[in-house]
MARROKOL-338989 format. One record per atom (N, C-alpha, C): residue in one letter; atom name; x, y, z. Coordinates in steps of 0.001 Angstrom, whole numbers. Layout:
BEGIN
+------+------+---------+---------+---------+
! type ! atom !    east !   north !      up !
+------+------+---------+---------+---------+
!    A !   CA !       X !       Y !       Z !
...
+------+------+---------+---------+---------+
//
This chain:
BEGIN
+------+------+---------+---------+---------+
! type ! atom !    east !   north !      up !
+------+------+---------+---------+---------+
!    P !    N !  -36393 !   48992 !  -77398 !
!    P !   CA !  -35006 !   49442 !  -77229 !
!    P !    C !  -34030 !   48278 !  -77340 !
!    R !    N !  -32904 !   48558 !  -77933 !
!    R !   CA !  -31884 !   47516 !  -78066 !
!    R !    C !  -31242 !   47261 !  -76721 !
!    R !    N !  -30950 !   46014 !  -76463 !
!    R !   CA !  -30284 !   45634 !  -75214 !
!    R !    C !  -28790 !   45555 !  -75486 !
!    L !    N !  -28086 !   46542 !  -75034 !
!    L !   CA !  -26665 !   46650 !  -75337 !
!    L !    C !  -25779 !   46530 !  -74101 !
!    G !    N !  -26316 !   45981 !  -73027 !
!    G !   CA !  -25528 !   45831 !  -71805 !
!    G !    C !  -24273 !   44996 !  -72007 !
!    F !    N !  -24359 !   43958 !  -72844 !
!    F !   CA !  -23180 !   43115 !  -73081 !
!    F !    C !  -22088 !   43902 !  -73794 !
!    I !    N !  -22484 !   44871 !  -74619 !
!    I !   CA !  -21495 !   45704 !  -75305 !
!    I !    C !  -20863 !   46677 !  -74314 !
!    R !    N !  -21674 !   47283 !  -73473 !
!    R !   CA !  -21127 !   48179 !  -72443 !
!    R !    C !  -20161 !   47431 !  -71517 !
!    L !    N !  -20516 !   46217 !  -71147 !
!    L !   CA !  -19660 !   45412 !  -70277 !
!    L !    C !  -18327 !   45109 !  -70959 !
!    A !    N !  -18368 !   44717 !  -72237 !
!    A !   CA !  -17131 !   44445 !  -72986 !
!    A !    C !  -16283 !   45707 !  -73099 !
!    M !    N !  -16934 !   46843 !  -73335 !
!    M !   CA !  -16198 !   48102 !  -73437 !
!    M !    C !  -15583 !   48496 !  -72094 !
!    R !    N !  -16301 !   48252 !  -71022 !
!    R !   CA !  -15784 !   48576 !  -69686 !
!    R !    C !  -14473 !   47842 !  -69422 !
!    H !    N !  -14363 !   46602 !  -69932 !
!    H !   CA !  -13171 !   45787 !  -69677 !
!    H !    C !  -12209 !   45732 !  -70860 !
!    G !    N !  -12576 !   46356 !  -71992 !
!    G !   CA !  -11706 !   46332 !  -73165 !
!    G !    C !  -11591 !   44960 !  -73792 !
!    T !    N !  -12650 !   44153 !  -73680 !
!    T !   CA !  -12633 !   42779 !  -74178 !
!    T !    C !  -13375 !   42678 !  -75510 !
!    P !    N !  -12719 !   42186 !  -76562 !
!    P !   CA !  -13415 !   42034 !  -77840 !
!    P !    C !  -14625 !   41100 !  -77711 !
!    I !    N !  -15618 !   41305 !  -78569 !
!    I !   CA !  -16837 !   40492 !  -78570 !
!    I !    C !  -16764 !   39528 !  -79741 !
!    V !    N !  -16932 !   38243 !  -79478 !
!    V !   CA !  -16929 !   37235 !  -80542 !
!    V !    C !  -18373 !   36818 !  -80811 !
!    P !    N !  -18919 !   37164 !  -81984 !
!    P !   CA !  -20284 !   36748 !  -82322 !
!    P !    C !  -20347 !   35226 !  -82472 !
!    L !    N !  -21368 !   34623 !  -81877 !
!    L !   CA !  -21537 !   33172 !  -81941 !
!    L !    C !  -23018 !   32841 !  -81902 !
!    Y !    N !  -23437 !   31912 !  -82756 !
!    Y !   CA !  -24805 !   31406 !  -82710 !
!    Y !    C !  -24741 !   29893 !  -82809 !
!    C !    N !  -25561 !   29226 !  -82030 !
!    C !   CA !  -25582 !   27768 !  -82040 !
!    C !    C !  -26926 !   27286 !  -82590 !
!    F !    N !  -26900 !   26622 !  -83727 !
!    F !   CA !  -28102 !   26022 !  -84298 !
!    F !    C !  -28296 !   24643 !  -83672 !
!    G !    N !  -29514 !   24326 !  -83269 !
!    G !   CA !  -29834 !   23016 !  -82730 !
!    G !    C !  -30005 !   22994 !  -81228 !
!    E !    N !  -29612 !   24053 !  -80531 !
!    E !   CA !  -29684 !   24000 !  -79071 !
!    E !    C !  -31118 !   23972 !  -78553 !
!    N !    N !  -32075 !   24464 !  -79330 !
!    N !   CA !  -33481 !   24400 !  -78896 !
!    N !    C !  -34018 !   22975 !  -78868 !
!    Q !    N !  -33327 !   22050 !  -79535 !
!    Q !   CA !  -33776 !   20666 !  -79557 !
!    Q !    C !  -33149 !   19824 !  -78446 !
!    L !    N !  -32251 !   20396 !  -77660 !
!    L !   CA !  -31586 !   19637 !  -76597 !
!    L !    C !  -32535 !   19265 !  -75462 !
!    Y !    N !  -33530 !   20113 !  -75209 !
!    Y !   CA !  -34471 !   19903 !  -74110 !
!    Y !    C !  -35881 !   20224 !  -74579 !
!    A !    N !  -36859 !   19638 !  -73926 !
!    A !   CA !  -38266 !   19922 !  -74233 !
!    A !    C !  -38812 !   20868 !  -73167 !
!    T !    N !  -39684 !   21771 !  -73590 !
!    T !   CA !  -40311 !   22668 !  -72623 !
!    T !    C !  -41701 !   22157 !  -72284 !
!    W !    N !  -42180 !   22551 !  -71142 !
!    W !   CA !  -43510 !   22157 !  -70706 !
!    W !    C !  -44520 !   23119 !  -71322 !
!    K !    N !  -45188 !   22687 !  -72369 !
!    K !   CA !  -46106 !   23562 !  -73096 !
!    K !    C !  -47267 !   24031 !  -72231 !
!    W !    N !  -47716 !   23205 !  -71295 !
!    W !   CA !  -48860 !   23588 !  -70475 !
!    W !    C !  -48503 !   24709 !  -69490 !
!    L !    N !  -47194 !   24964 !  -69290 !
!    L !   CA !  -46771 !   26060 !  -68421 !
!    L !    C !  -46327 !   27299 !  -69197 !
!    R !    N !  -46477 !   27270 !  -70519 !
!    R !   CA !  -45959 !   28362 !  -71342 !
!    R !    C !  -46538 !   29714 !  -70945 !
!    G !    N !  -47839 !   29811 !  -70776 !
!    G !   CA !  -48461 !   31081 !  -70417 !
!    G !    C !  -47955 !   31618 !  -69089 !
!    A !    N !  -47887 !   30749 !  -68086 !
!    A !   CA !  -47404 !   31157 !  -66772 !
!    A !    C !  -45931 !   31549 !  -66840 !
!    R !    N !  -45137 !   30793 !  -67600 !
!    R !   CA !  -43711 !   31096 !  -67733 !
!    R !    C !  -43493 !   32449 !  -68395 !
!    L !    N !  -44266 !   32726 !  -69458 !
!    L !   CA !  -44126 !   34008 !  -70143 !
!    L !    C !  -44562 !   35167 !  -69253 !
!    A !    N !  -45638 !   34979 !  -68492 !
!    A !   CA !  -46094 !   36034 !  -67581 !
!    A !    C !  -45043 !   36303 !  -66506 !
!    L !    N !  -44466 !   35244 !  -65958 !
!    L !   CA !  -43432 !   35392 !  -64945 !
!    L !    C !  -42184 !   36055 !  -65531 !
!    A !    N !  -41803 !   35647 !  -66726 !
!    A !   CA !  -40635 !   36235 !  -67384 !
!    A !    C !  -40870 !   37716 !  -67671 !
!    H !    N !  -42081 !   38068 !  -68083 !
!    H !   CA !  -42397 !   39468 !  -68358 !
!    H !    C !  -42332 !   40283 !  -67071 !
!    A !    N !  -42888 !   39758 !  -65999 !
!    A !   CA !  -42904 !   40470 !  -64719 !
!    A !    C !  -41496 !   40594 !  -64133 !
!    A !    N !  -40693 !   39544 !  -64233 !
!    A !   CA !  -39353 !   39538 !  -63649 !
!    A !    C !  -38305 !   40120 !  -64600 !
!    R !    N !  -38671 !   40308 !  -65864 !
!    R !   CA !  -37767 !   40800 !  -66910 !
!    R !    C !  -36550 !   39896 !  -67095 !
!    V !    N !  -36794 !   38587 !  -66950 !
!    V !   CA !  -35749 !   37594 !  -67149 !
!    V !    C !  -36410 !   36289 !  -67594 !
!    G !    N !  -35743 !   35551 !  -68476 !
!    G !   CA !  -36293 !   34281 !  -68933 !
!    G !    C !  -36295 !   33239 !  -67827 !
!    I !    N !  -37410 !   32527 !  -67702 !
!    I !   CA !  -37536 !   31486 !  -66694 !
!    I !    C !  -37683 !   30143 !  -67418 !
!    P !    N !  -36629 !   29310 !  -67435 !
!    P !   CA !  -36734 !   28044 !  -68160 !
!    P !    C !  -37414 !   26947 !  -67332 !
!    F !    N !  -38349 !   26264 !  -67950 !
!    F !   CA !  -38938 !   25040 !  -67419 !
!    F !    C !  -38786 !   24020 !  -68530 !
!    F !    N !  -38009 !   22970 !  -68307 !
!    F !   CA !  -37699 !   22035 !  -69389 !
!    F !    C !  -37462 !   20641 !  -68831 !
!    T !    N !  -37406 !   19680 !  -69742 !
!    T !   CA !  -37074 !   18310 !  -69364 !
!    T !    C !  -35996 !   17772 !  -70297 !
!    D !    N !  -35221 !   16812 !  -69788 !
!    D !   CA !  -34168 !   16203 !  -70590 !
!    D !    C !  -34723 !   15019 !  -71379 !
!    R !    N !  -33847 !   14197 !  -71906 !
!    R !   CA !  -34295 !   13078 !  -72744 !
!    R !    C !  -35104 !   12032 !  -71982 !
!    F !    N !  -34980 !   12023 !  -70656 !
!    F !   CA !  -35738 !   11072 !  -69844 !
!    F !    C !  -36956 !   11697 !  -69178 !
!    G !    N !  -37265 !   12948 !  -69521 !
!    G !   CA !  -38407 !   13620 !  -68938 !
!    G !    C !  -38138 !   14229 !  -67575 !
!    L !    N !  -36856 !   14294 !  -67199 !
!    L !   CA !  -36484 !   14860 !  -65906 !
!    L !    C !  -36147 !   16343 !  -66049 !
!    P !    N !  -36430 !   17167 !  -65047 !
!    P !   CA !  -36086 !   18594 !  -65120 !
!    P !    C !  -34619 !   18839 !  -64764 !
!    T !    N !  -33714 !   18335 !  -65594 !
!    T !   CA !  -32280 !   18450 !  -65342 !
!    T !    C !  -31542 !   18677 !  -66657 !
!    V !    N !  -30347 !   19229 !  -66574 !
!    V !   CA !  -29523 !   19419 !  -67771 !
!    V !    C !  -28549 !   18260 !  -67958 !
!    A !    N !  -28624 !   17255 !  -67102 !
!    A !   CA !  -27654 !   16162 !  -67116 !
!    A !    C !  -27733 !   15281 !  -68361 !
!    F !    N !  -28918 !   15138 !  -68959 !
!    F !   CA !  -29092 !   14215 !  -70083 !
!    F !    C !  -29787 !   14900 !  -71253 !
!    P !    N !  -29063 !   15735 !  -72016 !
!    P !   CA !  -29695 !   16391 !  -73159 !
!    P !    C !  -30096 !   15368 !  -74220 !
!    R !    N !  -31051 !   15732 !  -75044 !
!    R !   CA !  -31462 !   14865 !  -76156 !
!    R !    C !  -30348 !   14837 !  -77193 !
!    P !    N !  -30143 !   13706 !  -77835 !
!    P !   CA !  -29108 !   13636 !  -78872 !
!    P !    C !  -29466 !   14582 !  -80018 !
!    T !    N !  -28618 !   15536 !  -80270 !
!    T !   CA !  -28883 !   16564 !  -81268 !
!    T !    C !  -27577 !   17014 !  -81896 !
!    K !    N !  -27597 !   17240 !  -83207 !
!    K !   CA !  -26429 !   17799 !  -83877 !
!    K !    C !  -26435 !   19309 !  -83637 !
!    L !    N !  -25317 !   19834 !  -83155 !
!    L !   CA !  -25180 !   21261 !  -82923 !
!    L !    C !  -24232 !   21849 !  -83961 !
!    T !    N !  -24583 !   22998 !  -84488 !
!    T !   CA !  -23737 !   23710 !  -85423 !
!    T !    C !  -23494 !   25106 !  -84878 !
!    H !    N !  -22231 !   25426 !  -84641 !
!    H !   CA !  -21858 !   26745 !  -84142 !
!    H !    C !  -21345 !   27588 !  -85309 !
!    V !    N !  -21880 !   28781 !  -85441 !
!    V !   CA !  -21420 !   29726 !  -86454 !
!    V !    C !  -20858 !   30915 !  -85692 !
!    Y !    N !  -19641 !   31278 !  -86006 !
!    Y !   CA !  -19029 !   32373 !  -85272 !
!    Y !    C !  -18315 !   33315 !  -86221 !
!    G !    N !  -18130 !   34539 !  -85762 !
!    G !   CA !  -17477 !   35563 !  -86565 !
!    G !    C !  -16148 !   35977 !  -85968 !
!    R !    N !  -15550 !   36957 !  -86603 !
!    R !   CA !  -14288 !   37505 !  -86101 !
!    R !    C !  -14553 !   38326 !  -84840 !
!    P !    N !  -13590 !   38384 !  -83929 !
!    P !   CA !  -13761 !   39229 !  -82746 !
!    P !    C !  -13969 !   40688 !  -83150 !
!    V !    N !  -14911 !   41334 !  -82504 !
!    V !   CA !  -15191 !   42744 !  -82755 !
!    V !    C !  -14435 !   43551 !  -81696 !
!    P !    N !  -13462 !   44374 !  -82116 !
!    P !   CA !  -12708 !   45146 !  -81127 !
!    P !    C !  -13584 !   46221 !  -80488 !
!    V !    N !  -13353 !   46476 !  -79215 !
!    V !   CA !  -14123 !   47492 !  -78487 !
!    V !    C !  -13234 !   48629 !  -78010 !
!    G !    N !  -11929 !   48544 !  -78259 !
!    G !   CA !  -11009 !   49589 !  -77829 !
!    G !    C !  -10469 !   49320 !  -76429 !
!    A !    N !   -9782 !   50308 !  -75924 !
!    A !   CA !   -9201 !   50220 !  -74580 !
!    A !    C !  -10324 !   50224 !  -73541 !
!    P !    N !  -10051 !   49692 !  -72348 !
!    P !   CA !  -11083 !   49723 !  -71303 !
!    P !    C !  -11648 !   51134 !  -71121 !
!    N !    N !  -12975 !   51207 !  -71033 !
!    N !   CA !  -13675 !   52483 !  -70912 !
!    N !    C !  -14794 !   52298 !  -69894 !
!    P !    N !  -14629 !   52808 !  -68674 !
!    P !   CA !  -15628 !   52571 !  -67632 !
!    P !    C !  -16979 !   53234 !  -67880 !
!    D !    N !  -17015 !   54240 !  -68752 !
!    D !   CA !  -18276 !   54956 !  -68978 !
!    D !    C !  -18398 !   55385 !  -70446 !
!    P !    N !  -18638 !   54417 !  -71366 !
!    P !   CA !  -18725 !   54788 !  -72785 !
!    P !    C !  -19968 !   55631 !  -73068 !
!    T !    N !  -19850 !   56507 !  -74053 !
!    T !   CA !  -20987 !   57326 !  -74464 !
!    T !    C !  -21946 !   56484 !  -75296 !
!    A !    N !  -23157 !   56984 !  -75484 !
!    A !   CA !  -24145 !   56281 !  -76303 !
!    A !    C !  -23635 !   56117 !  -77727 !
!    E !    N !  -22946 !   57118 !  -78247 !
!    E !   CA !  -22410 !   57034 !  -79617 !
!    E !    C !  -21343 !   55949 !  -79726 !
!    Q !    N !  -20476 !   55861 !  -78713 !
!    Q !   CA !  -19442 !   54827 !  -78721 !
!    Q !    C !  -20069 !   53432 !  -78660 !
!    V !    N !  -21083 !   53256 !  -77824 !
!    V !   CA !  -21770 !   51968 !  -77713 !
!    V !    C !  -22440 !   51624 !  -79034 !
!    E !    N !  -23106 !   52590 !  -79651 !
!    E !   CA !  -23774 !   52360 !  -80944 !
!    E !    C !  -22771 !   51969 !  -82020 !
!    R !    N !  -21603 !   52598 !  -82026 !
!    R !   CA !  -20579 !   52287 !  -83029 !
!    R !    C !  -20128 !   50834 !  -82899 !
!    V !    N !  -19881 !   50379 !  -81667 !
!    V !   CA !  -19489 !   48978 !  -81457 !
!    V !    C !  -20656 !   48051 !  -81784 !
!    A !    N !  -21874 !   48436 !  -81411 !
!    A !   CA !  -23056 !   47618 !  -81720 !
!    A !    C !  -23212 !   47457 !  -83222 !
!    D !    N !  -23010 !   48520 !  -83978 !
!    D !   CA !  -23111 !   48437 !  -85440 !
!    D !    C !  -22048 !   47504 !  -86015 !
!    A !    N !  -20826 !   47574 !  -85482 !
!    A !   CA !  -19756 !   46675 !  -85942 !
!    A !    C !  -20092 !   45229 !  -85595 !
!    Y !    N !  -20677 !   45009 !  -84418 !
!    Y !   CA !  -21083 !   43660 !  -83999 !
!    Y !    C !  -22149 !   43112 !  -84950 !
!    V !    N !  -23163 !   43898 !  -85234 !
!    V !   CA !  -24237 !   43458 !  -86135 !
!    V !    C !  -23682 !   43158 !  -87522 !
!    A !    N !  -22783 !   43999 !  -88006 !
!    A !   CA !  -22177 !   43765 !  -89326 !
!    A !    C !  -21415 !   42446 !  -89342 !
!    E !    N !  -20704 !   42138 !  -88266 !
!    E !   CA !  -19966 !   40873 !  -88202 !
!    E !    C !  -20909 !   39687 !  -88080 !
!    V !    N !  -21994 !   39828 !  -87310 !
!    V !   CA !  -22976 !   38744 !  -87197 !
!    V !    C !  -23560 !   38428 !  -88567 !
!    R !    N !  -23899 !   39441 !  -89313 !
!    R !   CA !  -24484 !   39228 !  -90649 !
!    R !    C !  -23493 !   38635 !  -91626 !
!    G !    N !  -22195 !   38822 !  -91392 !
!    G !   CA !  -21190 !   38305 !  -92305 !
!    G !    C !  -20508 !   37044 !  -91811 !
!    S !    N !  -20948 !   36491 !  -90680 !
!    S !   CA !  -20284 !   35319 !  -90103 !
!    S !    C !  -20379 !   34117 !  -91035 !
!    R !    N !  -19248 !   33456 !  -91244 !
!    R !   CA !  -19211 !   32303 !  -92142 !
!    R !    C !  -18516 !   31093 !  -91524 !
!    R !    N !  -17815 !   31271 !  -90422 !
!    R !   CA !  -17079 !   30166 !  -89822 !
!    R !    C !  -18062 !   29196 !  -89149 !
!    I !    N !  -17868 !   27920 !  -89405 !
!    I !   CA !  -18814 !   26925 !  -88896 !
!    I !    C !  -18047 !   25811 !  -88193 !
!    A !    N !  -18579 !   25390 !  -87058 !
!    A !   CA !  -18033 !   24237 !  -86324 !
!    A !    C !  -19170 !   23298 !  -86002 !
!    H !    N !  -19057 !   22018 !  -86345 !
!    H !   CA !  -20098 !   21012 !  -86063 !
!    H !    C !  -19702 !   20200 !  -84845 !
!    H !    N !  -20690 !   19902 !  -83984 !
!    H !   CA !  -20441 !   19063 !  -82803 !
!    H !    C !  -21483 !   17980 !  -82736 !
+------+------+---------+---------+---------+
//
Protein backbone atom coordinates (compact mmCIF):
# COMPACT_ATOMS: atom_id res chain seq x y z
CA UNK A 1 0.00 0.00 0.00
CA UNK A 2 1.13 3.51 -0.75
CA UNK A 3 2.01 5.64 2.23
CA UNK A 4 0.09 8.83 1.70
CA UNK A 5 -0.03 10.24 5.23
CA UNK A 6 2.13 13.22 4.22
CA UNK A 7 -0.41 14.06 1.51
CA UNK A 8 -3.34 13.80 3.93
CA UNK A 9 -1.47 16.03 6.39
CA UNK A 10 -0.78 18.66 3.68
CA UNK A 11 -4.43 18.53 2.62
CA UNK A 12 -5.61 18.90 6.21
CA UNK A 13 -3.67 22.18 6.46
CA UNK A 14 -4.00 23.34 2.84
CA UNK A 15 -0.21 23.41 2.45
CA UNK A 16 1.31 22.78 -0.99
CA UNK A 17 3.82 19.90 -1.24
CA UNK A 18 7.26 20.66 -2.68
CA UNK A 19 8.92 17.53 -4.12
CA UNK A 20 12.59 17.33 -3.11
CA UNK A 21 15.27 14.66 -3.36
CA UNK A 22 18.82 14.94 -2.09
CA UNK A 23 21.53 12.94 -3.87
CA UNK A 24 24.59 12.15 -1.75
CA UNK A 25 23.01 12.12 1.70
CA UNK A 26 23.62 8.37 2.08
CA UNK A 27 27.35 9.10 2.02
CA UNK A 28 27.24 11.56 4.94
CA UNK A 29 27.36 8.78 7.55
CA UNK A 30 28.38 5.13 7.70
CA UNK A 31 26.06 2.45 9.01
CA UNK A 32 27.09 -0.44 11.20
CA UNK A 33 26.85 -3.38 8.81
CA UNK A 34 27.13 -5.96 11.59
CA UNK A 35 23.88 -4.59 13.09
CA UNK A 36 21.97 -4.52 9.80
CA UNK A 37 19.91 -7.66 10.47
CA UNK A 38 18.94 -6.57 13.98
CA UNK A 39 18.17 -3.03 12.78
CA UNK A 40 15.92 -4.30 9.99
CA UNK A 41 14.10 -6.68 12.34
CA UNK A 42 13.55 -3.88 14.85
CA UNK A 43 12.41 -1.49 12.12
CA UNK A 44 9.98 -4.11 10.79
CA UNK A 45 8.56 -4.78 14.26
CA UNK A 46 8.31 -1.08 15.21
CA UNK A 47 7.22 0.01 11.69
CA UNK A 48 9.76 2.83 11.80
CA UNK A 49 13.35 3.18 10.59
CA UNK A 50 15.96 2.82 13.31
CA UNK A 51 19.25 4.51 12.33
CA UNK A 52 22.57 3.24 13.68
CA UNK A 53 25.42 5.21 12.11
CA UNK A 54 28.78 6.85 12.66
CA UNK A 55 30.20 10.19 11.57
CA UNK A 56 33.55 10.88 9.93
CA UNK A 57 35.36 10.13 13.20
CA UNK A 58 33.52 6.88 13.89
CA UNK A 59 31.32 8.46 16.55
CA UNK A 60 27.54 7.83 16.73
CA UNK A 61 26.68 11.52 16.26
CA UNK A 62 25.43 13.83 13.53
CA UNK A 63 27.90 16.55 14.54
CA UNK A 64 30.63 15.63 12.01
CA UNK A 65 29.24 14.37 8.69
CA UNK A 66 31.66 13.02 6.10
CA UNK A 67 32.65 15.55 3.44
CA UNK A 68 30.21 14.89 0.61
CA UNK A 69 28.81 16.84 -2.32
CA UNK A 70 25.03 17.10 -2.00
CA UNK A 71 22.74 17.75 -4.94
CA UNK A 72 19.14 18.74 -4.27
CA UNK A 73 16.58 18.28 -7.04
CA UNK A 74 13.23 19.87 -6.45
CA UNK A 75 10.00 20.44 -8.32
CA UNK A 76 7.22 22.98 -8.38
CA UNK A 77 4.88 23.09 -5.38
CA UNK A 78 1.94 20.75 -5.82
CA UNK A 79 -1.28 22.51 -4.76
CA UNK A 80 -3.57 20.57 -2.42
CA UNK A 81 -6.50 22.99 -2.31
CA UNK A 82 -8.13 24.64 0.67
CA UNK A 83 -7.70 23.05 4.11
CA UNK A 84 -9.68 19.81 4.26
CA UNK A 85 -9.79 17.99 7.61
CA UNK A 86 -11.11 14.75 6.11
CA UNK A 87 -10.20 14.27 2.41
CA UNK A 88 -11.71 11.35 0.53
CA UNK A 89 -9.57 8.56 -0.90
CA UNK A 90 -10.20 9.93 -4.40
CA UNK A 91 -9.05 13.42 -3.39
CA UNK A 92 -5.88 12.00 -1.80
CA UNK A 93 -5.17 9.88 -4.90
CA UNK A 94 -5.62 12.92 -7.17
CA UNK A 95 -3.03 14.92 -5.19
CA UNK A 96 -0.74 11.87 -4.99
CA UNK A 97 -0.88 11.49 -8.78
CA UNK A 98 -0.03 15.19 -9.24
CA UNK A 99 2.86 14.80 -6.77
CA UNK A 100 4.26 11.77 -8.62
CA UNK A 101 3.94 13.58 -11.96
CA UNK A 102 5.90 16.54 -10.57
CA UNK A 103 8.57 14.26 -9.04
CA UNK A 104 9.09 12.59 -12.41
CA UNK A 105 9.35 15.97 -14.13
CA UNK A 106 11.57 17.72 -11.57
CA UNK A 107 14.49 19.54 -13.19
CA UNK A 108 15.55 22.24 -10.73
CA UNK A 109 18.94 21.49 -9.20
CA UNK A 110 20.85 23.06 -6.31
CA UNK A 111 24.42 21.97 -5.41
CA UNK A 112 25.82 22.27 -1.88
